[in-house]
VEXVEX-603658 format. One record per residue (C-alpha): x, y negated, z; residue in three letters. Coordinates in steps of 0.1 Angstrom, whole numbers, plus 2048, in hexadecimal, padded with zeros to 3 digits. Each point is the difference from the previous one (the first is absolute). Last residue first. Layout:
N
XYZALA ...
//
This chain:
742
9A0BF897CUNK 7DC809807UNK 7E27ED7F2UNK 7F48197E6UNK 80F81F80FUNK 7F37F7823UNK 7DD7FA7F2UNK 8018217EDUNK 809812821UNK 7E47ED812UNK 7E780C7E5UNK 80D824803UNK 7FC7FF826UNK 7DC7F37FCUNK 7F68187E4UNK 80A821811UNK 7EE7FE821UNK 7EB7E47F2UNK 7EA8147E9UNK 7EC80F81EUNK 7FA7DE810UNK 7DD7FA7F1UNK 7F4823807UNK 80E800823UNK 7F27DE806UNK 7DC80B7F9UNK 805821814UNK 80F7EE81DUNK 7E67E5800UNK 7E28177FFUNK 80D81881AUNK 80B7E3816UNK 7DE7F17FEUNK 7F1822809UNK 81680481FUNK 7F97DB808UNK 7DA808801UNK 80781F814UNK 8137EB81AUNK 7E47E6801UNK 7E681D804UNK 81480F81DUNK 8057DE811UNK 7DA7FB7FFUNK 7F682380DUNK 81C80381AUNK 7E97F281CUNK 7E681B7FAUNK 81981C803UNK 80F7F1820UNK 7DD7FC80FUNK 7F88247FAUNK 82180C80DUNK 7FC7EB81FUNK 7DD80F806UNK 80D8237FAUNK 81B7FF81AUNK 8227EF803UNK 81881A7F2UNK 7F87FB7DAUNK 7FD7DB807UNK 8267FB7FDUNK 80080A7DBUNK 7E47E77F8UNK 8127E4812UNK 81F8097EBUNK 7EC7FE7E0UNK 7F37DD809UNK 8247F5804UNK 80A8107DFUNK 7E47EE7EEUNK 8117DF804UNK 82180E7F1UNK 7EB80F7E3UNK 7F07DE7F9UNK 8237EF7FFUNK 80E81C7EBUNK 7E27FC7E8UNK 8077DB7FCUNK 8258067FAUNK 7F881B7E5UNK 7E87E87EEUNK 81A7E4802UNK 81B8177F3UNK 7EB8087E1UNK 7FA7DB7FAUNK 8257F9804UNK 80981C7E8UNK 7E87F27E6UNK 80F7DD805UNK 82380D7FDUNK 7F88147E0UNK 7F07E17F0UNK 81E7EB80CUNK 8188187EFUNK 7EC7FF7E0UNK 8007DA7FFUNK 8257FE809UNK 8088167E3UNK 810823801UNK 8188057E3UNK 7F28107E0UNK 81481F7F8UNK 7E18127F3UNK 7E27E9801UNK 7EE7FB822UNK 7E680F817UNK 80C7FB824UNK 7DD7FF80FUNK 7E08117F5UNK 7E17EA800UNK 7E680881CUNK 8047E0815UNK 803804826UNK 7E0808812UNK 7EB7E480EUNK 7DE8127FDUNK 80581C819UNK 7EB81F7FBUNK 7E580081AUNK 80780D823UNK 7EB81D80DUNK 7DE80180EUNK 7FB825806UNK 7F68157E3UNK 7DB8097FFUNK 7FA826804UNK 7E580D7EAUNK 7EC81B813UNK 8088247F8UNK 80880A823UNK 7EE7EC81AUNK 80F7E1811UNK 7F57FC824UNK 81E81380DUNK 81A7E77F2UNK 82280F806UNK 7F781E7E9UNK 8197F87E5UNK 7FA8117DFUNK 8208117F5UNK 8117F47E0UNK 80D81C7E9UNK 8217F57EFUNK 8078047DBUNK 8207EC7FAUNK 8037ED7DFUNK 8247FC7F2UNK 80B7DD805UNK 7F77E57E6UNK 81D7F47EAUNK 8027DB803UNK 7FC7EB7E0UNK 8107DF803UNK 7E77E3801UNK 7FC7EE7DFUNK 81B7E77F7UNK 7F87DC807UNK 8047EA7E1UNK 8237F57F9UNK 80B7DD80AUNK 8107EE7E2UNK 8267FF800UNK 80E7DD7FCUNK 8128017DFUNK 8257FF7FDUNK 80C7EC7E3UNK 80F8147E4UNK 8267FE801UNK 8107E07F2UNK 8158067E1UNK 826806804UNK 8147E0803UNK 8047E97E1UNK 8218017EEUNK 8187E4809UNK 8027DD7F2UNK 8097F1822UNK 7E27E9800UNK 7E981B7F2UNK 80F81881AUNK 7F77E881CUNK 7DC8007F3UNK 7FE826800UNK 810801822UNK 7E47E980CUNK 7E68177F2UNK 81181F810UNK 8027EF822UNK 7DC7F57FEUNK 7F58237F7UNK 81580F81CUNK 7F27E7819UNK 7DC8087F6UNK 806826804UNK 8117F8822UNK 7E27EB80BUNK 7E881C7F7UNK 816819813UNK 8037E981DUNK 7DB7FF804UNK 7FE8267FDUNK 81C804819UNK 7EF7E9819UNK 7E08147FEUNK 814820801UNK 8107F5822UNK 7DE7F980FUNK 7F28207F3UNK 81E81480CUNK 7FE7F4824UNK 7DB804802UNK 8018237F1UNK 81B80B818UNK 7EB7F381EUNK 7E18107F2UNK 8128227FDUNK 80A7FF824UNK 7DD7F580CUNK 7EF81A7EAUNK 81581B811UNK 7F77F3822UNK 7DB8007F7UNK 8028237F2UNK 81180C820UNK 7E67F0817UNK 7E380B7EBUNK 80E8247FDUNK 803803826UNK 7DD7F2807UNK 7F08177E5UNK 81381E80FUNK 7F47F9823UNK 7DC7F77F7UNK 7F881D7E9UNK 80181F815UNK 8027EB820UNK 7DC7F67FCUNK 7F38247FEUNK 81580A81FUNK 7F47E2814UNK 7DC8077F7UNK 803826809UNK 8107F7821UNK 7E47E7807UNK 7E58197F7UNK 80D81B817UNK 7DE80980BUNK 7E67EF7EBUNK 7F37DD804UNK 7DE7F37F6UNK 7F57DE809UNK 7FA7F57DCUNK 81F7EA800UNK 81381F80CUNK 7F38147E3UNK 80B7E57E8UNK 82380080FUNK 8028267FBUNK 7F37FD7DCUNK 81A7E57F8UNK 81C81580DUNK 7F581E7EBUNK 7FB7EA7E1UNK 8227F1803UNK 810822805UNK 7EE80D7E2UNK 80D7E37EBUNK 82380780CUNK 7FD8257F9UNK 7F27FA7DDUNK 81C7E77F8UNK 81B81980BUNK 7F081C7ECUNK 8017EA7E1UNK 7E17F17F1UNK 7F08087DEUNK 7E481780CUNK 7F47E781AUNK 7DB8037F9UNK 7F580F821UNK 7EC7E180BUNK 8177F881DUNK 81F8077EBUNK 7F47E97E5UNK 7F87E581AUNK 82480280DUNK 80D7FD7DDUNK 7EB7E27F8UNK 80B7EF820UNK 8248047F6UNK 81A81780EUNK 81F7FD814UNK 81F81480AUNK 80780D7DCUNK 7FE7DD7F2UNK 8167F381CUNK 81A81B7F7UNK 7FF7F67DCUNK 8047DB80AUNK 81E80B815UNK 8108117E3UNK 7FA7E37E8UNK 80D7E881BUNK 81F815804UNK 8068017DAUNK 7FC7DA7FEUNK 8177FB81DUNK 81A8177F1UNK 8007EE7DFUNK 7FE7DD810UNK 81F806814UNK 81A7F77E5UNK 7EE7E27F1UNK 7F77F3823UNK 82380380CUNK 8107F17E1UNK 7E77E3801UNK 8067FA825UNK 8268017FDUNK 8017E77E3UNK 81080B7E0UNK 7E07FC7EBUNK 7FA7DD80DUNK 8247F47FEUNK 80480F7DDUNK 7E17ED7F4UNK 80E7E0810UNK 8218047EFUNK 7F08077DEUNK 7EC7DF804UNK 8207EE80AUNK 81280E7E1UNK 7E47F47E9UNK 8017DD810UNK 8267FE7FDUNK 7FE80A7DBUNK 7E57E67FAUNK 8157E5811UNK 81F8097ECUNK 7EB8017DFUNK 7F27DD808UNK 8237F3806UNK 80B80E7DFUNK 7E17F17EFUNK 8087DE810UNK 8248017F4UNK 7F780A7DDUNK 7E57E57FEUNK 8187E580DUNK 81D80C7EAUNK 7EC7FE7E0UNK 7EE81D7F0UNK 7FE80F7DDUNK 81D7EA7F5UNK 8007DF7EDUNK 8217EE7FBUNK 8007DB7F6UNK 81E7ED7F2UNK 8007DA7FFUNK 8077ED7DFUNK 8197E3801UNK 7F47DC802UNK 7E37F17EDUNK 7F580E7DEUNK 7EB7EA7E8UNK 7DB8077FDUNK 7F47DB800UNK 7F1805823UNK 82480880AUNK 80C824803UNK 80B81781CUNK 80C8227F4UNK 7F7821811UNK 81581E7F7UNK 7F5824800UNK 805821813UNK 7E881E803UNK 7E3810812UNK 7DD7F47F9UNK 7E87E3806UNK 8127EA819UNK 7F07DF809UNK 8177E2802UNK 7F57DE80DUNK 8187E37FBUNK 8017E781CUNK 8027DA806UNK 7E17F77ECUNK 7F281F7EFUNK 8118147E5UNK 7F28217F5UNK 8138207F7UNK 7F18227F8UNK 81881D7FFUNK 8068217EEUNK 7F17F97DDUNK 80A7DC801UNK 8248097F6UNK 8147E07FDUNK 7EC7F181CUNK 7F67DB7FDUNK 8027E581BUNK 7F07DF7F7UNK 80E7E080FUNK 7F17DE804UNK 7E880E81AUNK 81E805817UNK 8037DA803UNK 7FB7FF826UNK 8227EF806UNK 80F7F07E0UNK 8158157FEUNK 7F8825804UNK 80281B81AUNK 7ED8207F9UNK 7F481881CUNK 7F68237F4UNK 7DD80B809UNK 7FB8267FAUNK 7DE80B7F6UNK 7F282280CUNK 7E580D7EAUNK 806825808UNK 8078207EDUNK 7F581A818UNK 81381181DUNK 7EB7EF81BUNK 81E7EC80CUNK 8027F07DEUNK 8108097DFUNK 80D7E67E7UNK 8217F9812UNK 8187E37FFUNK 826800806UNK 8087DE80FUNK 80A7E47E8UNK 8257F8801UNK 8097E3816UNK 8027DC7F3UNK 7E67F4819UNK 7E68167F1UNK 8037ED7DFUNK 8177E2801UNK 8067DC7F6UNK 7EB7FE7E0UNK 8037DC7F5UNK 7E37EF7EFUNK 7FE7E17EAUNK 7DC7F87F8UNK 7EA7F07E6UNK 7DB7FD7F7UNK 7FF7ED7DFUNK 7F77DB7FBUNK 7F27E87E7UNK 7FF7DB7FCUNK 7F47E77E6UNK 80B7DB800UNK 7F57E27ECUNK 8177E37F8UNK 8038087DBUNK 806825807UNK 80E80D821UNK 802826807UNK 80780B824UNK 80782480AUNK 7FF80E824UNK 81082180BUNK 7EE80B820UNK 803809824UNK 81281C813UNK 8227FF811UNK 82380F7FFUNK 8197E67F2UNK 80C8037DCUNK 7EB8167E9UNK 80A7F67DCUNK 7EA7EF7E5UNK 80C7FB7DCUNK 7E77E77F1UNK 7EC7FF7E0UNK 7F47E67E7UNK 8237F27FDUNK 817814817UNK 7FB7F2823UNK 81780F81BUNK 7EE806821UNK 80D80D821UNK 7E380B816UNK 7F97FE825UNK 8147DF802UNK 7E17EA801UNK 7E181180CUNK 7F27FE7E6UNK 8188027E3UNK 8007E87E3UNK 7FD7FF7DBUNK 7FD7E47E7UNK 7F37FC7DCUNK 7FF7DE7EEUNK 7E87FA7E3UNK 8048037DAUNK 7E881C7F9UNK 7DC7FF80AUNK 801816811UNK 815815818UNK 805826801UNK 81B808819UNK 813821802UNK 81180C820UNK 8218137FFUNK 80C81681CUNK 81C801819UNK 80C81581EUNK 8147F281DUNK 7E580581AUNK 7E78187F2UNK 7E67EF7EBUNK 7DB7FB7FEUNK 8007E87E3UNK 7EC8127E5UNK 7FB7EF7DFUNK 7EA7E87EDUNK 7FB7DB807UNK 7E47EC7F0UNK 8007DA7FBUNK 7E77E97F1UNK 8037DB7F6UNK 7DF7ED7FCUNK 7F27FF7DDUNK 7FE7E07EBUNK 80B8137E1UNK 7E18167FDUNK 7FD8157E0UNK 7F181E812UNK 800806825UNK 7F0820810UNK 800803827UNK 7F6821810UNK 7F9801825UNK 7FE81D819UNK 7F080B820UNK 7FB821814UNK 8058177E2UNK 7F982480AUNK 81981B7F7UNK 81780181EUNK 82380E7FBUNK 8138217FEUNK 7E7815814UNK 7E38067E7UNK 8158077E1UNK 7F97F37DDUNK 7E37E7806UNK 7FB7E67E4UNK 7FD7DF812UNK 7E07F6811UNK 7E57E57FFUNK 8037DA803UNK 8127E37EEUNK 7F77DC801UNK 8057ED7DFUNK 8127DF7F8UNK 7FF7EF7DFUNK 8187E77EFUNK 7F87F47DCUNK 80D7F77DEUNK 7F17EB7E4UNK 7FB8197E5UNK 7FC81F815UNK 7E87ED817UNK 7EC7F47E1UNK 7FE8247F3UNK 7F180B821UNK 80F81681BUNK 7EE818818UNK 80C81681DUNK 7E4804819UNK 8007E981EUNK 80B813814UNK 81581C7F3UNK 7FA825807UNK 81881D804UNK 7F88257FDUNK 8008087DBUNK 7FF7E67E4UNK 80C7E4818UNK 822813803UNK 81B7F981AUNK 81881D7FDUNK 81B813813UNK 81581D7F6UNK 818811819UNK 8208077ECUNK 80B81B819UNK 7E7813816UNK 81481281AUNK 7F481C817UNK 80C80E821UNK 7F181B815UNK 8067FB825UNK 7DD7F980BUNK 7F87EF7DEUNK 81D7E87F8UNK 7FC7E77E4UNK 81A7EC7ECUNK 7EF7E87E7UNK 81A7F47E6UNK 7FB7DE7F1UNK 7E77EB7EDUNK 80C80F7DFUNK 7EC7F77E1UNK 7EB7E480FUNK 7E07FA7EDUNK 7EE7DE7FCUNK 7DD8007F2UNK 7E77E67F5UNK 7DE8047F0UNK 7E87EF7E8UNK 7F481B7FAUNK 7EE81B814UNK 8058177E1UNK 7DA8047FBUNK 7FB7DC80BUNK 8147F37E2UNK 80A7DB801UNK 8237FE7F2UNK 8187ED816UNK 81881D809UNK 81D7F9817UNK 81C81A802UNK 81E805817UNK 81D818803UNK 8167FC81EUNK 82280980EUNK 80280C824UNK 8238107FCUNK 7FA815820UNK 80E800823UNK 7EB80781FUNK 7E181080EUNK 7FD812822UNK 7EC81D80CUNK 7F6813820UNK 7E781C806UNK 7FA81781EUNK 8107EB81CUNK 7F680F821UNK 7EA7E9816UNK 7EB81C80FUNK 7E17F67EBUNK 8158017E0UNK 8177E57F3UNK 8047EE7DFUNK 81D7E87F8UNK 8037EB7E0UNK 81C7E87F8UNK 7F67DC7F7UNK 8017F97DAUNK 8107E17F0UNK 7FE7FA7DBUNK 80F7E37EBUNK 7F98067DBUNK 81D8037E8UNK 8067E27E7UNK 8008127EBUNK 7F68177E3UNK 7F18227F7UNK 7F580B7DEUNK 8127E67EBUNK 7F57E37EAUNK 7DD8097F5UNK 7FB814820UNK 7FF7E0815UNK 7DD7F77F4UNK 7EB7E17FFUNK 7E18017E9UNK 802826801UNK 7DC80B7FDUNK 7FC7E67E5UNK 7E27EC7F3UNK 8077E0814UNK 8248027F5UNK 7F78017DBUNK 7EA7E1804UNK 81B7EC812UNK 81B8077E6UNK 81181C7F0UNK 80481781EUNK 81780A81DUNK 80B7EC81FUNK 81D80B815UNK 7F9807826UNK 8147E9816UNK 80D804823UNK 7F77FF825UNK 7FB81E815UNK 7F7807824UNK 7F6820813UNK 7FA804825UNK 7FB820813UNK 7EE81181DUNK 80A825803UNK 8037FF826UNK 7EE81381BUNK 7EE8227FEUNK 7ED81281CUNK 7E28077E8UNK 8097F47DDUNK 7F97DE7EFUNK 8237F77F5UNK 8057DA805UNK 7EF7E57EBUNK 8117EF7E2UNK 8087DB7FBUNK 8037F57DCUNK 8117E27EFUNK 8017FC7DAUNK 80C7E27ECUNK 7FD8037DAUNK 80C7E77E5UNK 7F080A7DFUNK 8187FF7E2UNK 7FB7E67E4UNK 7EF80C7E0UNK 8158047E1UNK 7FE7E37E8UNK 7ED8067E0UNK 8187FE7E2UNK 7FD8257FAUNK 7DD7FB7F3UNK 8087E37E8UNK 81D8137F2UNK 7E981E7FBUNK 7E67EB7EFUNK 8197F07EAUNK 80D8227F6UNK 7DD80B7F8UNK 7FA7E17EBUNK 8218047EEUNK 7F68237F6UNK 7DF7F37F2UNK 
//
């Protein structure tokens, strides 16, 4: 029994180990699929053998690891050939927001081919993993990140499909086969901006037990070199026993020293092209190539130190300014063969583009920028970068802006001083107090010399208890003269009627005319002052707003200059001046009523036909004028508030309206004076002449009385409105001088 078991074991171990599977893999990857992104397309190629595993054909068809590299060692060569185009992503303004490059790496592989049919495990399947596809260096708006040992996998169990499906029969395993499969799908995504994930095209070739195969050649390595630098390129050629050769295209760009299945390659003459490999086996030839270049960095910024850069803009905020630094390389236009990398990517973002390197400051500090080949090897000496808050251009422009703002502020102050210091402004500001007082006095005198229609009617009806003695006398005189003129119109004339009429008229006419003239002249003087001051104050208010804005602009520019010079910020801006809202009209000023005077009014007997006790109809007198100046009190203001142009113009308009009424009354009074002289002369010309003179004076008399009443209404209305101005107007002008004075 023991010998039978031993025999069985000997028989089992005598089964020959399965031959390895020859695998050729070529994949072309799509670029990064991001808005504003370019680059990230890639190529991957591998040719090698995956060892067989199993005790015969039947065992291999039931295995999940029919061919498996992990039975010998975890990772093995030859390394894959991988080339990835650098990625650049820009925003809508063209600023670089993301950049990345991929280089280096061991690029060893681990492969498995499962031939067991098991739909639950998606078997048969094929996968090839790369342990270290390189280091992905990413820059996100100045923040650097490195992903070392970037993994890469082609797995039909996950995101990759083969067409036709992978399937091998027992007969094919026994006799050998060669099968080709199209590859589609995606690689395993690790980072979105290192390389594209979608597979554009690919082909997998599996060969087993075929000795009539064509020669195959794969090259692995990176041959983007600095002039004078060297690297080793590995070649994977099959079947063994053929002849391997290398050459540079263009010739002379690379210096090549073959070393068996590899070659030592050195950058010789600046240029770009490829390293070609040729493998000849039994008269048949296979070729392969790698992108290659020999680059010489002549200068960065013409050999001069880089200018000091700033991360603050003219607006005093961190900006997105990008500095373009010229780069001279050989061959010409080969700037894309270099990648510039900052030692401290936290303070600066660096992107290479053609004949320039773009540098975007992020924060203050110093760092070094090193040029590297696409293979990740340094080229030339590192270049120092200094980042400050502001560069010289920004600081110079802000300094000039500050000088301009200072000149503007001083010019506004000069214009304010020019206005307030002018002879007219000083005269009006000095004389306005006396002119206002004079007008107030003359207005009071005019009030005393005039009366209103309502007052005259009250005297006629005997209801004038609230009037002064002067007002009662004036009203009585008007009624006396009116009665005499009415008698004359009726054909009745008493002895001495003309003298009585002239005497009655003169009682109110002379004083009213004198007061109207003096009040009009006083209003003219004050109006001239108000016009001068209102025009000046309008300019001062405009300049005041401009000065407030100029101060704010100057303080803001100073704040930005201080940022550049690393000085403390200036004092906070004062609250912005608000445009004062117009106040509602103040109620009319209360005027103390004079002490009532009880005066007995005699009944006039100038109309004989009127009997005592009959109701006497008042003569047709003037109606109260409708176009009186406004009733709101003038010169109402807050304490210490300077006079405004709006307020001054309101006073000026009211004064002008009052002056117009006085001027109109004066003109009527002047016309009435001629009629009055005719009446005076008729006193010595007989009764008929006197009667005619009295009749002819009727219309001028009524017009004069109407103006007397109009003056009475206007003077009283204006006096109430103007009452606060005798103190308020000079105080407002004084506050105005204090505000705008030197």
